[in-house]
NUFIDO-661513 format. One record per atom (N, C-alpha, C): residue in one letter; x, y negated, z. Coordinates in steps of 0.001 Angstrom, whole numbers, padded with zeros to 6 digits, always signed. Each point is the difference from the previous one (the first is absolute). Example, Ala and Ser with C-alpha at 12.3 -4.5 7.8 and 13.67 -1.06 7.14 Angstrom:
<pts>
A+013190+005690+007800A-000890-001190+000000A+000900-001200+000000S-000350-001050-000720S+000820-001190+000060S-000770-001090+000730
</pts>
This chain:
<pts>
M+217884-058207-001981M-000240-001368-000118M-001569-000608-000280G-000488+000951-000770G-001398-000104-000095G-000765+000082+001130G+000479+000949+000986G-000920+000130+001535G+000417-001628+000611L+001046-000510-000128L+000397-001018+000928L-000927-001355-000697Q-000334+000277-001121Q-000739-001111-000725Q-001479+000181+000455Q-000389+000998+000072Q-001268+000370+000630Q-000395-000461+001544Q+001137+000287+000624Q-000091-000460+001502Q-000003-001586+000026Q+000678-000633-000746Q-000087-001538-000016Q-001299-000668-000425Q-000673+000941-000806Q-001349-000607-000495Q-000900+000279+001162S-000005+000951+000954S-000983+000133+000894S+000339-000947+001307I+000857-000865+000049I+000290-001051+001097I-001173-001191-000320P-000642-000386+000735P-000690-001262-000386P+000494-001270+000073D-000556-000877-000822D+000553-001195-000126D+000153-000742+001514A+001154-000958+000288A+000095-000661+001317A-000836-001350-000302P-000411-000717+001003P-000568-001245-000192P+000929-000927-000505A-000544-000997-000933A+000747-000910-000518A+000727-001066+000889P+001062-000466+000225P+000218-001045+000858P-000474-001225-000070Q-000378-000620+001125Q-000801-001324+000000Q+001072-001098+000315P-000527-001350-000516P+001067-001079+000200P+000135-000402+001481A+000943-000348+000759A+000130-000397+001398A-000886-001027+000233A-000835-000106+001242A-000797-001106+000381A+000629-001122+000235S+001343+000075+000081S+000729-001263+000302S+000578-000609-001145S-000470+000487-001094S+000722-000551-001079S-000295-001439-000308P+000218-000784-000813P-000073-001332-000142P-001526-000160-000731A-000157+000896-000775A-001363+000200-000994A-001115+000308+000950N+000273+000571+000941N-001383+000383+000925N-000033-001174+001046L+001175-000410+000532L-000100-001227+000842L-000808-001229-000486S+000148-000202-001122S-000671-001033-000762S-001590-000070-000134N-000541+001434+000205N-001287+000211-000232N-000712+000065+001498L+000661-000040+001054L-000491+000080+001378L-001086-001122+000238K+000295-001264-000587K-000745-001138+000335K-001501+000248-000567N+000072+000922-001153N-001187+000223-000544N-000994+000839+000473S+000840+001207+000710S-000619+001171+000428S-000539-000102+001319V+000415-000820+000864V-000267+000018+001473V-000452-001647+000364T-001246-000020+000346T-000529-001260+000231T+000468-000413+001593P+000481-001175+000234P+000210-000433+001295P-000936+000240+000971G+000103+000767+001211G-000906+000132+001112G-000988+001074-000248E-000067+000673-001326E-000955+001050-000335E+000669+001370-000021G+001219+000220+000038G+000483+001067-000048G+000185+000598-001326T+000007+001210-000239T-000033+000615-001501T-001320+000469-000530A-001184-000688+000286A-001323+000491-000457A-000092+000245-001491K-000577+001004-000322K-000158+000254-001522K-000631-000943-000666D-001061-000821+000324D-000660-000895-000529D+000670-001209+000002A+001032-000372+000575A+000561-001304-000148A+000880-000001-001104T-000674-000449-001239T+000938-000244-001170T+000421-001503-000133P+001055-000230-000682P+000409-001540+000043P-001114-000848-000726D-000804+000497-001122D-000830-000920-000542D-001377+000202+000708S-000434+000386+000853S-001244+000015+000739S-000225-001387+000578P-001289-000406+000018P-000221-001275+000462P+000117+000013+001741Q-000256+001212+000470Q-000128+000174+001398Q+001704-000258+000610S+000899+000613-000757S+001310-000133+000260S+000266-001528+000010Q-000370-000559-001002Q+000377-001419-000183Q-000395-001010+001182A-001481+000390+000437A-000376-000828+001193A+000660+000327+001259D+000548+001395+000077D+000530+000212+001222D+001397-000624+000139Q+000610-000312-001246Q+001306-000723+000217Q-000042-001378+000218Q-001308-000756-000131Q-000117-001402+000411Q+000122-000073+001485P+000611-001071+000645P+000072-000383+001224P-001421-000491+000640A-000263+000530+001233A-001313-000572+000776A-000015-001399+000194P-001181-000681-000173P-000034-001366+000310P+000350-000339+001656P+000392-001153+000223P+000420-000246+001334P-001288-000405+000795P+000001+000400+001381P-001469-000298+000669P-000074-001573+000165E-001574-000381-000015E-000232-001343+000047E+000321-000576+001199Q+000504-001049+000401Q+000441-000736+001149Q-001137-001098+000297A-000090-000036+001269A-001102-001171+000428A+000583-001240-000367P-000920-001089-000220P+000512-001252-000542P+000678-000662+001198V+000957-000642-000228V+000618-000711+001115V-000844-001215+000297Q-000150-000192+001641Q-000773-001139+000373Q+000749-001302+000000Q-000661-000809-000714Q+000649-001369-000206Q-000141-000884+001098T-001199+000008+000777T-000169-001058+000848T-000049+000551+001472A+000408-000474+001046A+000168+000428+001525A-001401+000048+000533P-000090+000971+000858P-001608+000263+000750P-000102-001389+000757E-001317-000223+000277E-000298-001168+000968E-000025+000575+001360L+000837-000518+000730L+000275+000472+001481L-000738-001187+000911P-000500+000435+000976P-000789-001024+000784P+001230-000694+000934V-000163-001168+000631V+000731-000362+000818V+000095+000706+001356A+001398+000142+000568A+000121+000811+001247A-001050-000282+001002G-000785+000912+000564G-000932-000288+000886G-001154-000360-000269Q-000354-000096-001219Q-001312-000493-000583Q-000774+001087-000888G+000730+001161-000251G-000592+000976-000952G-000866+000982+000888P-000864+000843-000655P-000947+000933+000501P+000640+000767+001110S-000822+000364+000892S+000504+000924+001119S-000537+001272-000190Y+000912+000954+000353Y-000512+001549-000211Y+000114+000650+001350T-000876+000864+000401T+000031+000527+001144T+000003+001426-000196I+000871+000861+000857I+000031+001292+000023I-000785+000621+001217H-001158+000672-000518H-000808+000616+001066H+000513+001285+000480V-000035+000178+001180V+000356+001292+000664V-001070+000434+001095P-000474+001211-000281P-000815+000380+000808P+000168+000253+001522V-000616-000688+001008V+000424+000068+001193V-001441+000335+001120N-000092+000674+000993N-001023+000114+000826N-000141-001148+001156E-000558-000965-000477E-000310-001161+001189E-001109+000403+001056I+000326-000078+000879I-001154+000340+001176I-000419-001411+000482L-001198-000241+000098L-000414-001275+000553L-000947+000465+001315V+000369-000738+001143V-000403+000421+001295V-000848-001280+000532P-001048-000189+000133P-000967-001147+000695P+000253+000278+001428V+000334-001001+000724V+000061-000077+001525V-000668-001021+000634T-000840+000531+001080T-000710-000791+000833T+000698-000109+001339V+000278-001259+000514V+000695-000135+001239V-000860-000780+001014R-000289+000659+001225R-000766-000608+001085R+000880-000091+001292D-000661-000734+000810D+000619-000276+001554D-000674+000802+000810K+000184+000190+001323K-000582+000715+000914K-001540-000459+000148K-000304-001106-000283K-001412-000391+000002K-000798+000312-001406G+000664+000628-000817G-000748+000304-001214G+000066-001076-001110N+000700-001210+000332N-000059-000922-001040N+001022+000140-000920L-000091-000656-001180L+000897+000184-001083L+001258-000864+000150V+001094+000647-000405V+001208-000816+000233V+000474-000229-001437P+000262-001474-000146P+000331-000456-001193P+001515-000430+000171G+000609-000472-001165G+001329-000501-000124G+001064+000754+000399L-000002+001130-000238L+001122+000860-000032L+000641+000016-001299T+001319+000288-000101T+000899+000236-001406T+000495+001190-000096W+000443+000226-001156W+000260+001282-000313W+001088+000557+000875R+000861-000882+000422R+001314+000189+000767R-000486+000941+001245Q-001349-000174+000463Q-000318+000435+001326Q-000622+001443-000135F-000073+000280-001302F-000747+001518-000269F+000930+000972-000462R-000299+001090+000720R+000920+001189-000259R-000863+001356-000555V+000260+000511-001291V-000781+000969-000507V+000738+001246-000227Y-000623+001411+000355Y+000783+001172+000139Y-001018+000840-000732E+000916+000757-000962E-000917+001050-000831E+000620+001231+000438D-000670+000988+000573D+000468+001366+000358D+001057-000272+001169G+000007-001221+000598G+000842-000086+001122G+001300-000699-000438Q+000114-000452-001233Q+001339-000502-000647Q-000441-001467-000264P+000840-001019+000326P-000215-001313-000107P-000158-000395-001572Q-000632-000917-000468Q-000128-000431-001211Q+000138-001494-000269R+000498-000394-001089R+000334-001342-000218R-001408-000901-000581I-000304-000867+000625I-001203-000645-000455I+000067-000861-001345S-000388+000403-000962S+000187-000738-001302S-001253-001055-000677F-000825+000151+000919F-001193-000865-000073F-000724-000354+001199F-000437-001341+000085F-000725-000402+001172F-000662-001294-000305T-001325+000288+000196T-000855-001444-000016T-001189+000100+001040V-000301-001229+000101V-001309-000109+001008V-001129-000651-000946D+000061+000028-001113D-001173-000488-000922D-001038+000798-000217P-001223-000277+000082P-001123+000912+000007P+000066+000576-001429F-000612+001046-000098F-000196+001113-001183F-001505-000125-000431P-000382-000021-001089P-001510+000133-000250P-000478+001645+000470L-001212-000137+000415L-000530+001188+000790L-000931+000814-000961S+000216+001240+000171S-001064+000932-000710S-000597+000871+001075V-001000-000290+000461V-000742+000573+001113V-001168+000884-000195A+000109+001237+000514A-001101+000911-000236A-000695+000179+001535F-001150-000236-000108F-000760-000035+001501F-000862+001303-000084V+000160+000699+001231V-000606+001315+000228V-000889-000372+001196I-001410+000043-000376I-000837-000258+001313I-000771+001467+000224D+000087+000155+001433D-000487+001119+000461D-001687+000033+000240A-000807+000640-000898A-001411+000046+000048A-000545+001016+000905S+000752+000706+000688S-000419+001250+000946S-000060-000580+001470V+000395-001294+000373V+000067-000540+001224V-001474-000178+000343P-000493+000043+001616P-001369-000298+000283P-000551-001018-000588A-001390-000235-000160A-000651-000971-000678A+000242-001328+000790D+000304-000038+001359D+000201-001340+000758D+001376-000572-000658V+001040+000869+000042V+001307-000368-000388V-000112-000430-001495M-000695+000679-000998M+000017-000282-001248M-000598-001304-000161H-001013-000448+000662H-000509-001320+000058H+000897-001043+000160K+000849+000129+001198K+001285-000960+000191K+000651-000277-001151V+000562+001169-000653V+000808+000077-001233V-000498-000650-001117N-001388+000219-000231N-000810-000751-001240N+000194-001285+000186E-000419-000481+001218E+000029-001557+000233E+001241-000813-000175S+001135+000818+000262S+001371-000532-000009S+000514-000108-001487L-000573+000868-000943L+000469+000121-001186L+000142-001406-000685A-001046-000679+000209A-000123-001191-000808A+001230-001004+000301A+000911+000272+001103A+001156-000731+000211A+001345+000342-000775V-000116+001191-000549V+001048+000569-000657V+000563-000732-001144P-000710-000515-001075P+000512-000552-001205P+000771-001492+000673G-000314-000501+001038G+000645-001290+000223G+001355+000077+000556A+000620+001367+000266A+001287+000502+000263A+000984+000041-001011F-000298-000102-001144F+000657+000214-001136F+000355-001280-000910S+000918+000251-000916S+000328-001167-000852S-000315+000261-001312P-000018-000918-000940P-000527+000478-001515P+000884+000857-000586A+001365+000330+000290A+000816+000943-000627A-000248+001568+000612D-000724-000007+000973D-000260+001389+000406D-001269+000670-000643S-000028+001285+000206S-000851+000739-000565S-000516+001206+000988V-001436+000201-000110V-000499+000763+001065V-000893+001299-000625A+000049+001171+000490A-000960+001053-000356A-000499+000605+001439I-001118+000525-000479I-000773+000482+001403I-000613+001346-000175F+000250+000778+001039F-000432+001509+000165F-000671+000004+001104T-000884+001121+000203T-000988+000230+001167T+000072+001679+000000Y-000210+000333+001122Y-000148+001518+000166Y-001068+000411+001240N-000603+000966-000305N-000824+000678+001043N+000106+001486-000076T-000674+000740-001078T+000422+001300-000159T+000949+000166-001112S+000205-000971-000862S+001163-000068-000902S+000343-001374-000250P+001225-000239-000741P+000453-001575-000457P-000988-000291-001028T-000154-001353-000035T-000680-000696-001347T+000623-001219-000091E+000348-000280-001412E+000580-001313-000185E-001155-000884-000452V+000135-001227+000810V-001140-001028-000087V+000372-000820-001109T+001526-000462-000235T+000429-000721-000956T+001310+000133-000143T+000249-000007-001312T+001527-000038-000304T+000696-001298+000105F+001358-000110-000075F+000682-001162+000427F-000650-001302-000796T-000238-000951+000823T-000478-001227-000590T+000565-001014+000729A-000143-001256-000474A+000637-001328+000415A-000500-000303+001562A+000824-000415+000701A-000394-000106+001475A-000771-001103+000312E-000305-001075-000850E-000751-001194+000027E-000898+000146-001073G-001231-000020+000240G-001120+000105-001040G-001103+000500+000608N-001316-000252-000864N-001145+000625+000434N-000212+001483-000223R+001153+000456-000789R-000280+001476-000259R+000562+000842+001391L+000864-000558+000840L+000587+000628+000909L-001127-000289+001171V-000501-000953+000115V-001194-000207+000969V-001125+001202-000119A-000361+000050-001246A-001204+000731-000274A+000507+001561+000293A+001359+000179-000335A+000456+001561+000147A-000080+000079+001660F+000420-000879+000667F-000033+000386+001619F-001473+000068+000496Q-000904-000703-000710Q-001270-000046+000496Q-000646+001458-000355S+000391+000621-001199S-000322+001295-000290S+000626+001123+000678A+001141-000349+000472A+000509+001125+000920A-000598-000003+001343K-000870-000650+000419K-000732+000240+001265K-000832+001125+000167R+000000+000773+001055R-000493+001353+000156R-000783-000044+001308P-000877+000701+000219P-000862+000256+001087P+000769+000545+001264G+000962+000863-000323G+000584+000755+001126G-000626+001397+000463R+000562+000596+000938R-000523+001073+000400R-001075+000049+001200D-001143+000629-000272D-001095+000014+000826D+000551+001065+001413M-000108-000778+001184M+000456+000708+001015M-001205+000679+000761G-001249-000201-000501G-001094+000677+000717G-000042+001580-000081V-000084+000704+001136V-000030+001503+000055V-001221+000210+000836P-000690+001039-000645P-001106+000591+000636P+000297+000434+001550A-001106-000282+000867A+000161+000389+001240A-000045+001582+000255L+000884+000484+000938L-000110+001426+000363L-000164+000200+001431G-001374+000618+000230G-000188-000056+001493G-000552-001270+000485G-000496+000157+001261G-000761-001331+000615G-001335+000116-000133P-000543-001110+000434P-001475-000101+000080P-000716+000027-001406L+000607-000272-001063L-000505-000270-001384L+000280+001380-000864D+000714+001024+000738D+000327+001037-000752D-001123+000899-000488N-001226+000168+000915N-001013+000844-000237N-001283-000773-000571G+000021-001280-000167G-001100-000665-000659G-000856-000459+001176P-001183-000825-000217P-000800-000560+001078P-000724+001244+000658M-000223-000190+001410M-000696+000928+000664M-001014-000795+000895I-001168+000636+000122I-001131-000522+000982I-000307+001329+001082N+000241-000371+001348N-000187+001103+000839N+000923+001356-000227N+001135-000510-000265N+000960+001010-000328N-000448+000864-001099K-000675-000442-000938K-000368+000924-001073K+000433-000793-001349Q+000258+000592-001093Q+000543-000542-001163Q-001288-000626-000706V+000106-001194-000410V-001084-000568-000925V-000154+000447-001380D+001288+000363-000675D+000278+000780-001311D+000619+001104+000320P-001035+001103-000252P+000716+001369+000251P+001148+000473-001005N+000264-000961-001268N+000849+000273-000748N+001306-000436+000495M+000163-000865+000976M+001231-000454+000863M+000293+000773+001129A-000851+001064+000289A+000345+000770+001326A+001266+000681-000513P+000979+000187+001029P+001064+000818-000020P-000274+001429+000295Q+000621+000747-000957Q-000123+001646+000242Q+000716+000430+001133R-000819+000901+000455R+000657+000635+001193R+001309+000697-000206G+001069-000190+000593G+001275+000464-000373G+000779-000587-000865S-000467-000993-000706S+000727-000673-000943S+000840-001002+000700V+001271-000395-000741V+000895-000866+000309V+000198-001069-000842G-000492-001206+000147G+000214-001090-001093G+001313-000426-000089F+000407-000244-001204F+001456-000555-000600F-000149-000629-001061I+001000-000947-000266I+000114-000844-001058I+001335-000050-000577K+000189+000073-001194K+001169+000259-000812K+000617-001490-000481I+000851-000696+000570I+000362-001376-000415I+000935+000159-001087P-000206-000660-001102P+000865+000042-001394P+001451-000419+000339K+000779+000764-000587K+001555-000678+000268K+000192-001276-000575E+000767-000792+000559E+000159-001328-000671E+001138-000053-001149N-000108-000762-000778N+001157+000030-001092N+000581-001429+000016H+001086-000066-000010H+000873-001141+000098H+001264+000220-001026P-000293-000065-001130P+001233+000276-001042P+000925-001100-000236L+000535-000387+001178L+000799-001258-000177L+001394+000305-000840N+000675+001138+000118N+001101+000147-000774N-000432-000209-001565D-001054+000730-000337D-000508-000143-001304D-000173-001420-000559A-000615-000730+000806A-000238-001443-000485A+001309-000796+000085I+000937+000285+000755I+001304-000732-000089I+000698+000402-001217L-000032+001358-000421L+000798+000352-001114L-000626-000591-001146A-001326-000017-000351A-000763-000525-000877A+000377-001614-000261A-000023-000717+001174A+000496-001400-000024A+001534-000120-000323A+000870+000963+000423A+001302-000209-000091A+000261+000468-001600K-000549+000723-000781K+000051+000264-001351K-000391-001224-000796A-000921-000692+000398A-000346-001464-000665A+001074-000788+000084L+000563-000026+001102L+001116-001039+000317L+001409+000215-000752A+000102+001523-000139A+001287+000302-000646A-000076-000435-001523S-000982-000366-000456S-000150-000430-001549S+000443-001568+000078Q-000091-000698+001063Q+000230-001403-000118Q+001294-000544-000566P+000176-001137-000323P+001436-000267-000771P+001067-000099+001329K+001166+000060-000670K+001105+000077+001094K+000231-001378+000286G+000554-000330+001329G+000022-001332+000227G-000983-000710+000817R-001224+000743+000314R-000830-000457+000831R-000072+001002+001209R-000567-000515+001084R-000038+000529+001222R-001251+001169-000053R+000232+001340+000174R-000964+000912+000010R-000537+000157+001686I-001158-000374+000160I-000619+000084+001311I-001364+000740+000022L-000026+001069+001005L-001206+000610+000033L-000514-000244+001293Y-001332-000464+000104Y-000539-000698+001167Y-001144+000979+000302V-000019+000445+001214V-001077+001182+000742V-000763-001054+000783I-001419+000443+000036I-000658-000608+001055I-000950+001422+000514S+000477+000362+001040S-000423+001387+000501S+000224+000225+001600D-000609+001150+000319D+000310+000334+001350D+001178+001076+000013G+000439+000371-001119G+001241+000628-000203G-000273+001520+000168K-001324+000594-000190K-000190+001336+000376K-000014+000779-001377E+000697+001198+000019E+000186+000759-001230E-000679+001533+000246A-000879+000277-001056A-000469+001222+000074A-000616+000314-001425G+000508+001243-000530G-000862+000375-001483G+000815-000489-001062S+001227-000455+000036S+000773-000439-001280S+000715+001153-000675K+000144+000093-001204K+000815+000783-000742K+001504-000215+000176A+000177-001311-000025A+001481-000375+000093A+000549+000075+001391T+001030+000309+000054T+000728-000205+001478T+000726-001137+000142Y+000368-000268+001235Y+000576-001138+000487Y+001378-000100-000593K+000787+000893-000106K+001429+000248-000602K-000013-000402-001339E-001068+000644-000746E-000047-000274-001531E-000236-001436-000212V-001020-000826+000791V-000299-001229-000305V+001022-000903+000478V+000430+000056+001136V+001411-000870+000306V+001104+000231-000891R+000176+001093-000497R+001271+000156-000992R-000528-000857-001350Y-001236+000211-000281Y-000225-000749-001328Y-000056-001538+000255M-000212-000277+001058M-000006-001513+000466M+001635-000593+000147L+000888+000760+000654L+001210-000437+000052L+000574+000093-001389T-000316+000986-001058T+000797+000084-001117T-000387-001252-001046N-001221-000463+000442N-000464-001305-000947N-000050-001297+000742N+000840-000016+001129N+000120-001361+000766N-001384-000539+000426I-000723+000661+000608I-001412-000319+000512I+000016-000096+001462S-000486-001191+000756S-000009-000102+001277S-001408+000228+000506L-000310+000485+001164L-001261+000105+000530L-000310-001192+001099Y-000865-000839-000176Y-000345-000672+001246Y-001530+000127+000234G-000500-000272+001135G-001453+000314+000218G-000518-000736+001404T-001378+000057+000102T-000642-000675+000864T-000731+001366+000588L+000404+000257+001446L-000775+001039+000708L-001370-000413+000591V-000908+000682-000054V-001504-000380+000410V-000447+001212+000541G-001145-000136+000638G-000808+000968+000868G+000569+000480+001180E+000047+001269+000029E+000627+000725+001137E+001419-000144+000180S+000846-000207-001114S+001284-000091+000123S+000440-001519+000428A-000891-000956-000166A+000230-001333+000387A-000113-000138+001305M+001058-000882+000637M+000012-000339+001568M-000217-001520-000106W-000979-000339+000952W-000112-001505+000271W+001167-000804+000445G+000524-001033-000740G+000883-000780+000395G+001399+000699-000585M+000152+000966-000477M+001182+000628-000544M+000759-000746-001077G-000707-000355-001161G+000699-000623-000886G+001002+000732-000768Y+001194-000556-000026Y+001072+000731-000748Y+000637+001238+000774L+000173+001153-000928L+000443+001185+000852L+001428+000127-000638D+000925+000451+001217D+001255+000312-000373D+000484+001402+000401K+001185+000551-000408K+000343+001178+000173K+000059+000536+001509M+000415-001053+000823M+000141+000385+001335M-001197+000037+000740H-000907-000496-000144H-001242-000101+000869H-001089+001018-000721L+000147+000156-001272L-001258+000943-000404L-000088+001357+000501P+001168+000772+000237P-000277+001252+000350P-000690+000200+001530L-000006-001166+000677L-000586+000131+001356L-001675-000512-000133I-000412-000193-001263I-001409-000136-000061I-000772+001270-000251P-000925+000425+000855P-000614+001182-000052P-000894+000030-001128T-000674-000839-000446T-000853-000170-001253T+000846+000410-001296M+001315-000104+000031M+000576+000181-001354M+000477+001543-000122R-000492+000779+000758R+000309+001451-000172R-000628+000604-001361D-001203-000405-000461D-000348+000636-001160D+000124-001087-001305N+000889-000983+000314N+000239-001126-001076N+001190+000217-000678I-000034+000282-001378I+001153+000291-000706I+000590-001340-000584L-000585-001146+000029L+000242-000979-000672L+001323-000729+000399P+000075+000019+001332P+001577-000285+000479P+001089+000570-000367K-000064+001309-000527K+001172+000818-000657K-000089-000568-001276Y-000940-000289-000733Y+000220-000796-001404Y+000817-001077+000107A-000702-000912+000862A+000763-001466-000027A+001428+000141+000547F+000426+000712+001014F+001421+000076+000410F+000847+000507-000905A-000564+001178-000774A+000922+000696-001094A+000234-000952-001296T-000924-000854-000347T+000066-000791-001177T+000319-001305+000343G+000130-000554+001193G+000592-001428+000340G-001275-000840+000230G-001271+000380+000169G-001283-000923+000032G+000078-000420+001395V-001321-000424+000290V-000491-000635+001141V-001319+000243+000220L-000407+000406+001328L-001369+000165+000496L-000535-000987+000710D-001374-000223-000021D-000430-001052+000875D-001255+000593+000677S-000203-000076+001345S-001220+000555+000544S-000846-001007+000432E-001305+000225-000657E-001047-001133+000425E-001296+000591+000273F-000510-000655+001020F-001380+000663+000311F-001206-000878-000321S+000207-001192-000153S-000980-000975-000337S-000169-000507-001493E-001097-000383-000335E-000101-000319-001560E+001011-001198-000261N+000135-001116+000825N+001115-000886-000172N+001169+000473+000149G+000334+000913+000792G+001250+000627-000013G+000384+000664-001414I-001002+000766-000457I+000347+000273-001285I+000295-000731-001183Q-000587-001213-000007Q+000084-001104-001096Q+001306-000558+000273R+000653-000148+001350R+001138-000376+000288R+001151+000656-000540S-000394+001431+000108S+001181+000819-000365S+000468+000095-001304F-000942-000404-000949F+000339-000061-001511F+000966-001160-000092A-000222-001103+000552A+000887-001130-000112A+001406+000358+000663K-000015+000433+001310K+001401+000331+000780K+000762+001109-000904I-000505+000873-000589I+000875+001059-000594I+000248-000430-001486T-000716-000921-000617T+000290-000565-001445T+001118-000815+000256Q+000081-000876+001228Q+001052-000960+000258Q+001178+000583+000215S+000162+001384+000804S+000948+000717+000307S+000790+000618-001281V-000765+000249-000880V+000414+000707-001397V+000654-001236-000751R-000426-001222+000095R+000564-000939-000785R+001273-000632+000492T+000291+000292+001380T+000990-000782+000584T+000995+001208+000442Q+000064+001053-000837Q+000825+001197+000190Q+001422-000574-000456Y+001177+000774+000357Y+001440-000170-000466Y-000201+001185-000943T+000763-000189-001203T-000001+001001-001114T+001558+000253-000195L+000593+001106+000486L+001239+000501-000067L+000212+000932-001121G+001221+000022-000798G+000242+000866-000932G+001404+000382-000040Y+000097+001509-000375Y+001373+000559+000025Y+000097+000898-001166I+001335+000245-000588I-000023+001121-001073I+000294+001266+000724S-000764+000940-000119S+000190+001376+000380S+000767+000839-000897H+000851+000770+000614H+000762+000892-000864H-000531+001451+000134A-001268+000219+000570A-000421+001438-000008A-000550+000159-001363P+000063+001452-000412P-000492+000438-001206P-001175-000181-000297I-000413-000657-001238I-001227-000437-000408I-000992+001196-000014M+000357+001127-000590M-000818+001247-000598M-000198+000776+001548S+000527-000368+001147S-000044+000850+001090S-001523-000319+000544S-000523+001107+000487S-001244-000072+000852S+000255-000282+001532K+001260-000074+000548K+000299-000183+001292K-000561-001280+000507F-000567-000059+001368F-000349-001178+000538F+001198-000586+000601H+000176-001478-000108H+001000-000785+000594H-000450-000932+001172T+000537+000048+001033T-000400-000852+001056T+000443-001491-000231I-000678-000803+000519I+000226-001389+000050I-000104-000635+001284D+000985-000724+000678D+000035-000505+001103D+000426-001389-000219V-000868-001066+000657V+000369-001337-000200V+000309-000539+001501R+000684-000780+000362R+000409-000615+001395R+000353-001578-000431V-000238-000541+001308V+000429-001489-000054V+000919-000216+001293E+001140-000497-000507E+001174+000049+000762E-000066-001453+000823G+000299-000007+001153G+000314-001254+000902G-001270-000547+000798I-001315+000994-000200I-001103-000812+000586I-000624+001443+000694T-000279-000011+001217T-000488+001022+000691T-001692+000006+000080G-000478+001035+000164G-001607-000053+000153G-000790-000069-000983L+000521+000248-001301L-000821-000352-001237L-000471+001517-000446D-001182-000312-000788D-000629+001177-000688D+000066+000003-001193V+000969+000804-000673V+000252+000025-001399V-000627+001086-000784Q-001014-000603-000870Q-000985+001036-000727Q+000583+000176-001448A+000243+001122-000381A+000252+000317-001314A-000221+001498-000260R-000139+000574-001397R-000386+001111-000070R+001026+001168+000267D-000277+001000+000545D+000968+001146+000411D+001029+000254-001039G-000254+000014-001066G+000879+000592-001177G-000720+000023-001319Y+000381+000879-000865Y-000439+000044-001438Y+000324+001237-000649Y-000716+000172-001061Y+000209+001305-000891Y+000676-000571-001378P+001002+000300-000608P+000386-000433-001078P-000947+000108-001072S-000168-001203-000851S-000950-000035-001079S+000890-000612-001357S-000378+000615-000998S+000549-000738-001446S-000452-001375+000002A-001042-000430+000556A-000604-001242-000080A+000987-001025+000583D+000839+000506+000857D+000683-001173+000820D+001275-000226-000850I+000421+000768-000893I+001072-000237-000823I-000155-001609-000739E+001189-000626+000199E+000202-001308-000688E+000789+000193-001179Q-000562-000556-001011Q+000945+000315-001312Q+000752-001482-000167
</pts>
């Protein structure tokens, strides 16, 4: 018995029973021990200020005040208009039309023209016969012979009379390199007259020392040299080295074209060359220059003088020009035909003066066609342009051969 009592004393005491959590007394305290939305955090006591603030509902969001008056609406058809601008590539093509005799053909309508880009017909979206203001860059060849240069100098006084007050003119000359005589200035005024006066040059001296002949050995008396210093050495062969001629026509055209490219859009950009068309010694190539001109909508016109001019020829067209032998070393026809320009061949001083007025008139009476091209703007590919007149035979239609896309052509 005593051993049993000792065993009972060695058993540890069991934990005291706890009241059930679902008893009514404990359920009544749940509202004080758990804060709504906070769980059973230890610091959420019923009397803390934070718990009391959490129990308060959030204020409703502020609402915009209700508009009491109706907006003022314009009368139908009288409100402001809004335009949605969509970038498009509009190509404008100046066109000159002549008959078999070289006379300008007026009175044509847009229905008689056909425009093709890369061989595909295009829809004409713009047509006008109204003249555009002109920006003209003159390029005067100062490397022509002195007698030809004299005729050119005397004819320059007639140039300002061929332009209107809205036109502007720049002048370049070239001999061994291009020189800008004046930047673009108003076509009517004393400044332009003075600029053409300062553009006059003496020309190239054609004198060449004699080689051989009676004057080769100096004066002689009784078959003896009067001046022993001029006696030819026995066995020596006299020779003379003629300096190579320089005619940087490509460089001069490129310099004038860069000046024209900065002229405002909406003006006709004309490059007018007075030269015999010879090219030698330029840094720029023909392909580089003509590409720049076609990219910037520049057309080349010109008056051929000197050896390239033929008496009585006047206006030159594509059909007869290849048959003229003096055109073999002349690159101006290539420029004119590629850019849609016109050349006039004049031999006399009066003819050179008349050519200014004739070519200016042909520019002012041009037809201007426009169409929307779907060619990629960022492409550097050349796109051909072919303009035709339907229903009339024997016409010479002059327009540029094509164009290179440019971001400047995009209309917003």
